[in-house]
N, C-alpha and C positions, 0 to 999 in steps of 0.2 A: 150210607156212611158207614153203618156196621155191617151190610153186607159186602162192601168193598174191602174193608178190612181182613175180614173172614176169608174172602176168596185170595187177597194176598198173602195173607199167613200158609193157608193151604198150600197156594204155588209153593212157598220156601219150603217148608217143611218136608213137602212129599219129594223134593228135589233130587235125583241121583245123582251122588258124588262121584266126579270123574276124574281125570288126571288133568292139573296145570299147565297153561302156556307160559314157562317162566324161564329166563335168563341167568343163569348163576355164574358164580366162579370164588377165584381165591387169589387176595393179593398179599405179595411176600416181598422183603427185601435180597439182597443177595445171599444172606446167611439162612433164607428159608425162613426167619422168623415174621408172625403174622403181623401187617399193619392196619391198625383200626383207624377208623373215621375217617378213611379216604374216599375221596368223591369219586363216583363211578356216572358218567355220563352215555346215554344211546342218543346218537347222533345220525342225519342221514349220511349216505356215501361221501356225497360232495361236503359235508360237515357244517352245511348252512342250515338246518334245521335241527333243533332240540326235541326230542321225543320224550325221556324219561331219565329219572337218574335215582339213584341210591346211594348208600352210604356204608361201609364196612362195618361188621361188629366187633367185638373184641379180638373176635378170632381170624380177622380179616375176610371172613367171608360177606358176601353179597347176593341178594336174590332182587332181581326188577321181574313184578309180576304182572300177567295180563298185558304180556307185549305182543303186539297184533303180528303177523308175517310180514316178512318185508326183509330186506338189505340194510346192512345199519353199519357202522362202527362204534367202538366206544373209545371214550376218553378218561384216563383216570388221573387225578391228580390228588397230591399227599404235600405235606410240608416237609422239606427236607429232603425231596426226590423229586428227580425229571419227571416232567410230563409224558405218560403212555398213551402213545394212540393205535387202536387196531389198524390191521388190516381189514377191507369191508368181509364180511360174510353174511352170509342169507339164514335167518331163522322161521322156523315154520311153528305151528299150533303145537307144538310139544315142548319139554323142558330140553332145554341145551344147555351143557355145563361146559363152559369156555375153561376149567380146569385151574392151574395155577398160573398167574401173572408175576412176574417178576419187574419191581421198579428200580432203576438206576439211580443211587446216592446224586442229590447233586454237587456241582462244582465242590472241591474242600475250601475254596476262598468264600463259599457262601456258610460261614459259621453259623449264622442266624437267619430267619428267615423272617420277614415284616410281614404281619397279617393285614391284607387290606381286602375289605369286604364290604360291599353294600347290597341290604335285601332292597327289591320294590317297596314303596310306599306301600301298596295295596298289594294283597297275596291272596288270590281267590282258590280256595280248596274245594275239596268236595265235601267235609263236613262244616266249613266255617270261613269267615271273610275277616282277616288279617290287616290290622291298622297299623302299620309298623310308624309310630309316633316321630321317631328320631329322623325318619326321612323326609318329614314337613317342616320346613323353617318356620311355617306360619304358627307350630305348636309352641315357639317360645314365651313364655311368662305365662301362657293359659294354666287355668286350675284343672284337675281331670274332669269337673264336670264339663267345664268348657271345652275340652278336648272331643265329651261325646257329640257335641252338634257338628263337627269336622268329622266324624267316622261315615262312613258309607251307609245310605239308609237309617240314619238315626234322625228322627227330630224330636226336639223338645218342646213342651206346650207350656203355655201360661202359668200351670201350677208345678212347673218344672219335672214332670212325667214324662218317660221317655217313651215313643214310638218308632217301633221297627214293624217295617212293612205292614203297616197303618193299625196296628193292636200296640196297646199298653199291656202294662203285666210284663216287666222285663226282670229277670233277677240278675243282681248284680253281684259278681264272683271278685275277689282279690287273691290275686294268685293262685286259681286252681281251687278256690274254697267259698264257698258263698257267704256274704256279709250277715251279719247279725241286724244289722241296723235298716229301717225302713221309713218312707219317707220323708218328713222334715229332717229327721237325722241323719238320714243315710244322704242326702242332698249336702248338708254341710258339711259332712265328714269328705265327701268327692270335691268341695269346693277347696278344702284346705290343703289335699295332695296337688303337686307340684308336677308339669309335664317334664320336666328335667330329669325325674325319678322313676318316670313311666316308659318300660321299653316297646310295649305294644298293647293294643285294645282288641279283642277278639270277640267276633259277631256271631253268635251260634243260634243259629232261628231253628234249626229241628234236632235237639240234645237227644242222643240215644240215652237208654235206660239206665245208663252207668249214673247220670248226673241227676241230680234231685230233680222231679214232677213240677215244681215250684215256675212259676213264669209263664204269663198265657203268650207271650213273645219270642221265648227262648232266652239265652243266658249272653248276656256281657260281661269277659272275663276280664280284667285291668290287669296284666303284667308287669310288675316293678322290673326295673333293671338288674342286672345281674352278670357281672364279666366272670367267661369261663376261662380266662387265660391263667397260663402257670405264672408265679411270681407276685409281686404286690405292684398294683395300677389303683388309679381314681381318676376322681374328676372333681373340679370345683367350679361353680356357677354361681353368675350373680346377674340380677338384672333390674330394670325399671318400668313400670306400666305408668303411662298418663293417659286419661281420659279427661272427667271433669276434678281428678283428685289424683296425687301420685301416688302408688304402692309399689313394695320393694320384695323381692324374692332372693333367695339364696339357698344353696345346697353344698353338701360336700358327700360322697361316697368314695367308698375304698374296697378292694377286693387282694386277699392275701391268702393264694391257693400253692398249696403243696400237693405232693402226691399222693399223699393219706388225708390232710386235712383240706377244708375250705373257709374262712372266717372272712365275712362281707359285713358291710353296715351303710345306713344312709341317714344325715342327718340333715332337716330342712326347714326353713322357716319363712313365712312371708307376712306382713304387715303394711296397715294403711288405708283409706276411705274409699268407698264407692258410693254410686247413688243410682237408686231405682223409683221408680215411679208408678201408679196404678190409679185411672180414674173409670169410677162405676156411675154411669147413668142409670138411675133405676125408675121405673115409673109401678106405683105401687096404691091401690084405691086412689084413684083420680090426683095422687098427687106426685111429684118430681124429685125425687132427690140424688142431686149434681155433685158425688163425692168425687174429690182430688185430694190427692195424696202423696208425698214425697218422702222418700226416708233415704238416711244417710249411714251408711254401714262403716263401723268403724273393726276394722278385724286382726286378730293378734292369733297366728296358727304356728303350731310347732310340730314336726313330725321326726320319729327317731325309729329304727328298724334295723337290728342285727341277726345276724344268721351265724351257726357253724354246722358245717357237714364233716363227719369223720365215713371215711372210705378203708370198711373195717378190713375189707378182701375182695376181690372181683366181684363178688355176689353178695355181699351186704353191705348197706351203709345206711348211718344214722346221721339224724338233722335235727337242730331246734331252731325255732325264729320266736323271736321277742321284737313285739312292737308296739309304739306308744304314739296316740294322737292328744294334744294337748291346745285346747282353743279357747280365746279369751274374746269372744264377738257380742259386741254393743250394737243397738242401731236406736236412730232418733226420727222418729215421725210426726210430723204436720200433717194433717187434714182439715179440708175446710168443705162443709155440706151444707149447701144452699139448698132450703126446702121451699119448694115452690108448688101452690096448688095448680092444677092443670089448669091450662087458658090465661093463666097470669105471667106475666115478664118478672114482677119484681118478688122476693123470697117472702114470705110470712114469718120466719126463722131463718137461722144460720146457726148452723153445730160447729163449733170450733174445739177440734179434739187433736190429743197428743197421745204418744206413745214413746216412753224410755224404757227400753229392754236391755236388758244383760244376762249373757250369756256365760256360763266356764263349765267347760265340758271337760273329761278326761276318758280317753277309751284304748283300755290295754289288752292285748291279746298276745297269746300263747301257742304255738303248735309243735310237736313232738312228731315226728317220723320216722319209720322204720323201712326200707324197701331190701327185698331178696329177689336175684335175679336168679333162678338157676336151671339145668339143663332142659332141653326141650324147650325153650323158650319161655319158660313157664316166670311167673312172679307174683310176689306177693307184696303189698303195700297196704301200711299201718298209720293212720294218722290221729291223732288226738289231740284235743283245740280245748283252749280254756278263753273265753274273752269276758272282761267287765266293763261297762260301758257307764258314765253317772255325769249328769246335767243338773245343773244348780242354773235355773232363768228366775229372774225377778224383773217384773212388767208395772210399770207405773204409767198410769193412764188419768188423765185429765178431760173433763167434758164440760163443755160451757155452751148453753145455748144464747144467742145474741137475737133482738129482736132485727126486723128485716133490713134496714141499714146498719146493722152493727154500732149503735149508740150504745146500746144498753143491756145488759146482762140480765137476761129472765132467770136463768136455774144453771145450778152446776153440779158435779157429780164428779168425785173423786174415787178412783178405785186402785187397789195395789194389790198385784198378784203374786203368789211363790209357789214355783210347780218343778219340783225335783223329780227326777226319774233316775231310778237304777235298772241296769236290765244284767244279766248274768246268762251266758252259754256255756253250754257243755256238747262236745260232741266225740264221737268214737266211731272209726269207719274202718272198713278192711274190705280190701279187694284184691282177686287171684284172678290170674288168667295163666291159660295154657293152651297148646295146641291138641285140638281135639276133631278127628275125623276129617283131616286134611284142611282143618281151619284153626279159628280161635275162639275159645270158652273164655266169656267171662262171668264171673259172681262176685256178689260180694254182700255185704250191709251196715247200715249207716243206723245209730242211734243219737237223735239232738234232744235236749231241752233247754229252753229258754223261762228264764224267769223275768218278770217286771214287776217293777213297783212304782206307781205313778200317783204322787201326792200332789193334791190341788188346794192351798188355802186362797180365798179371796177376802180382801180387808176394804170396809168403806173407809174411807178417810175424813173424818170429823173432826173440825175444830183442830187441824192440826194432828191428830190422834188417830193411829189406825186401828177399827174396831172389826174384830172375827164375824165375816157373813156367813152365819151357818147353813142357811140354806143355798151357798154356792159352794161350800168346802168340803171336799172327799177326797179319799182315798180308793185308788183303782189297782188291785192286785190280778196280774195276768201269767199262767203258766201254760205252756205248751211242751208236749212232748211227740215227735214224731218219729217213727220205727220202720225202716224201710229194709224190703231184700229186692235182689233185681238178677236177674242174668240176661247175658248179652251173646249172642253167636253171631261169627262173620266168616264168610268161607268166599274163596275165588275158585270160579269155573271157566276157563277158558276167557272169552271175552266179556263174563257176568262176574259180577260179584253180589252176593248175598249179607244182609244183614237183619237180623231181626233179634227183639228183646221183649222183655217184660219186667215192670216195676211196682211193687206192693209198699203202700203206705198208710199206716196205720197212725190218724192222728186224734190225740186225747189232749184238751181244751179246759180251760178253767178259769173264768174272769168272776171276782169279786169286788163289788164294788161296797164300800163303807162310808156312809155319810151321815150326819147329824140329824137328816131327814129321811123319813119313809121314803123307799123307791121300790116299785112292784120289780123291777128289772135289775136288783141287786146281785144278780148272779145267774151268770152265762156257762152251762156247762157241756161239752161236745164230745161225742165219740163216733168215728166214723173210719171207715178202710175203704182206700180206691185202688182200682189197677189201671196201670198205665202201659197199653201197649205201645211199642215203636219197632219201624222197620224199615228197609229200603233196598231198592234193588238198581247197580249200576251196571249199564253195558256201555263198552267201548266199540265201537261199529270199525273206527280204524282209526290211524294215526290220528287223525285230526279230530275226529266228530265221538264224542262220550255223553251218554244221557243219564238221567237217575230219577227215579221216581221213592219219595220219602213219605213215610205218615209218624204222626206222633201224637199223643194226648197230654195236656197240660192241663196245671192246676193253678189256680191264683187264690191264695187265703187271705182275709182281713187282717189287716195289722193291730195290734193293741189299741192304738188310736182311734180307730175307726171302731171299734166296738165299744170305747168307753161310753157309759148313757150319760156322762153329765155334760152340764154346760161350760164354753169357756167363753169369757165375753172379749170381742174385738176391738169394738167401741160401744158408744150409747145406743146406737140402731142395728148393732149384727155381732152376732156371737155364732159359736159353731159346738157340736155335740154328737156324741158316737151313736153308733147303733147295735145294740147286741142283736140285733136279729138277722144282722148282716151273713147271709150265705156265701160260700165260695163259690168262684165262677170258674168253667170248666171250657179247654178249648181243644176242639180237633182239628189238628192242621193236616194239609197234605199240598207236597209241594214235585212240580215236575221241573226238571232244568236241562238244559243244554249247553255244553263245552266247546266252545271250537277252537280249536290250535293253542289249547292250553291257556286262552288268553279271552276271547269275549263267552262272558258266561251269560244266557237268557232263562230267566225261569217265569213260572206260572204256579202261583199259590191260591189257595183256598182255604180260610177259616172259618169254623162255625163256634161263636162263644157263647155259652149258656149261662143265663144269671148275671150277665153284664151288669158290673155296679160301678154306680158314678158319682162324683160328689156333687148333692144338687142344691142348690140356695131356694128356699123356699119362705114365702112370708108369711110373719106373725103379725095379728091385730093390722093396725092402721098405718104404722109406721117401721116395724122391725121384722128383720129377716134373719133366717139362722142356715148353715151349711150344715148339710147331713150327707153320709155316703148311705146310698140305697140302690138295691138290685133293681133296676128300671127297665130293662131291654134283654132280647137276643138281639147279639152283633155277628152280623157276616162282612166279610173282608174277602174279595178277589183283588190279587195284585199282581203285575207284571216286574218284573225286574230285571234290570240290564247292566253289566258290569264291564267296562274293558280298559285294562292298562296297558299301552302301547310306546313303543320309541319311534320317534317319525325321523329321527336324525342322531346322529353321534351329541348332539349337543340339545336336544330339546324331545322332553318324557312327557306323556299326558295320561289323566287317569280320568276317568268318566263313571259316573255312577247315578241310575236312575230308576225311582219307584213309581209306579202308576198303577194307583189303588181305586176301588169302590167300597164305602163304608155305609151298611146300611143298618139302621138300628129298630128293630122291631119291639114296641112297645109290651110291658108285661106289667106296666105301673098306669094308671090311666090317668094320670097327671103328665107323664111322661110324652112330648112330641116328640113322634117318631119323624126321621130323619133319614135322608142317605145323600152322598156326598163324593163326586169324583175329584180324586186329588193327585197332584203330579209334583213329586219333592226330587230333587238331584245335588248332587256334589262334584264339581269339575276341579282339575288342580294341573297346572301347566309347569316345568321347571325346566329353567334354561341353565345350562353351563357357557357363560361367559368367559373372555378372554381376561387375563391377569387373575385366576384362580376364582371369580365371582359366580356365584349362582345367585339366581334369582326365581321369584315362584309366586303364581298369578292363581289365586284360587276363590271360589265360591262356592254358596249353596243356596239353594232357592227350594219355596216350599207355596205352591196354589192354594186357593181357599180352601179350609178343611173343616173338619169338626174335631174338637179337641175334648177327650173325657164322655163323650156321647152327648153333651151339653153344648159346648161353644162353638158354633159357626163363624169360622175365622176370616179374614181376609189373607191378600199374600203376603208374606214374609221372606227374607232373602240378608246375604252379607256379601262384600266384594271385600277381599283381600289382597296385599301385596307383601313381597318381604324379598329381602335380599341377605348374604353371608358372604364372609370371608375370611379364610383360615390364615394363620400366620406361624412361625416358628416352627416348622416343618408339622405342620397340621395340628400342632398341639394348643392353639390358643383360636379359638372360636369366634368372630363376630356376627349379630345378629340384627337385623332392623327391621320391624316390621311393621304394617297400618292394618288394624282391623276396622272391620262396617265401615268403610270410608263411605257410603253414600246412606248412613243411617237408617238402614231399612231392616235391621233386625226387630225393633219394637212392632207388637202385636195389637192388634183391633179384632172383639170377636161381640159377639148378641147371644144371650142365651134367655131361654123361657120355658119354665115351670110352674102348669097352674095357669095362675094369673098374674105373675110375676114376670117381668121383662126387665131384662139389664144390659145395657151396651157397654163396652169395655173397652179400656186400652192400657198398654203397660209396656215397662221394658227396663233398660238401665242406660250405664254411662259406657254403651259396648262400642261407640269409637273412640278407639286409642290408638297411641304410637308405644311401641316397645323397643327396648335395646337391652341386649341380652349378652354378656362374655361367660365361655366356657373354657376352663385348661385343662386338659389331661395331664395326669402327671404318671410318674411309674414306667414298667414294663410294658410295650405292645407288642412283645417279640415274643418268640418260642425257640427254643432250642432244639436243634434236628433229635439230638440223643434223648429227650423227654418224649417220653409218651404217655399218654393217660388211659389209663386202665379201665375208669368208671368214669360214670357222670355223662354218658354220651347220651340219654334219652332225649333231651331238648335237640340236638341235632338232626337226631333220626326224625323227629317227630316235623321237621321244618321242612326234610325234604319229603 
């Protein structure tokens, strides 16, 4: 692998730069004023095949790079102007300048032009896959976490871990910025976000050196909705979900954009009950523990997000974002565990346990941004972020042992735990980009600091009074500082594109455990520096075929909960504790992909994960077990991916995504059982345009037997979903009705084995649901011809 890396970088760095094969031009109006944000499309001479596209910059210029030789026509469209179609022309492997192209104004009676556009549900790009949430009807009523199940190539396991192309360890970004939250805290936050507030989900499996190196499987970036139209507009959404219980969600979003300023915001909430279950059949020391647990969740979540941008001039933009998430999440669990000696049918004892948990969460976040766009396509971007997360959790656990026929109580223990968490995050980041040696050079740096305080107070309830248990009470403080520098270079040469970069990250961490009992693992302090190369080569063979070879190195650091060495009691027989000696895991990723006709994408990737860590269940004594995260193996993943969006007819669109991968776990821990597994997962969606303005959707996902977290060998799971949509009042009001997991096939089943402990488990929730949703759009959806946007076009360019 190292030899391949050096060889690839040697080729790239020694490559001789020459002229590009570009198509350029200038788009102006009758008064020779530049027209910005015009769409320029390259088509075949018969206008039946789309080749490439670009968008004009603030000066009306466009450049279409790496265009193969051939005969073409160009189509130019812009709001308030008549469409322009050129005469056929020939383009060779040199730069061709079409000069100034004049657009005629639209007819005078068209004082306003209505913006009506629709992105495809999934866009497969060179560096990422984009799942446009608003273009799937079945997204209604989903939380942000539920949406990830529907994102192409993403699997969610039984511990709510995300698996992408066969690998765990995904770094979650929120609006292009990494989330401070990890583990359970991150999952709970994503479950509080509503799909109505999400514009798109980006899956970036091979991030460049510009991105944080965190995340073995890459990055998932959740983009919130933000309307870019001039004027004032917004939407109101309300919905009802019914599974075992009823849940309600609602949201209001608005946007007020002027030539110099933009003010936008979203307020949403959701509340109601849901059901979850988990059954664990455990064999330990010739005894069977058949635990069956059912949990009712009662959640109330409120989200608010506001932003303001000031376009000081054509070069400078200032912005600020303030957001808050407030959650009150309670859960009530009932568990029954018959304890049966091996070979018997009737239990000796039965443990009846309960859990009453109250969670109050406040998550506040502020971002200040400055963006400067200079001459020669240079730019500077500065971000300063501060976030504070607090969670107050109280857990009441009564445990009663009965005799075999449950006619008599043998013993009883009642526990009460108070576990508040405080997290403070500060980051500062600077990115610079400019043209360099006929390519694009980027470099920058980032400073981030996270300070966490995890308190754990354990009480034994005796005769109705709570008595502090000093052996189980502690405080764990964890500070982490990551300093990073990077550079990245991108260069186009004829049919080839070269990109390479290097990122350096220095990590300083310090975890301090304070307790009333002596503990030899009371402090874990670390300092290490890593280098993360990345690079890629893209070859545009002809109009319909392109190839890409991409490499990246990634890291997955343990989170603070995994490092805390103290014990947390789950019930009378089970508890969890952290591992202060847990090491980061490192991943080398290599991916070869082919794209045909800008639609069908096929890829083959190989990943090697060193020091893979998994959450292991281990036996303690005769009847107890504990959960701990350990470095247990090296993982190899070979993945074949296929993605194909197509339009069969004017009324039928389909999207299909498939990943077939082989996971191999080579043990580095003697108690870990080596395992290998072939897995097939896919997502498919059919969208139909029906008479009378109706739109219907049939979608589903499937995952064959697989390995989750290196420990659970699971059976097949999947989901079949149906939805229908109808619009009213000039498309201002949209009504959607959907049915999720119709066959109730998403609950999981699996087996895990570590040492002499064997567990067969299954679990799930009330995933079979019916949902009804109403959305009303208000305000302007029109842009007058006379209004030109001088800034804020970066998002549009990225889409093209």
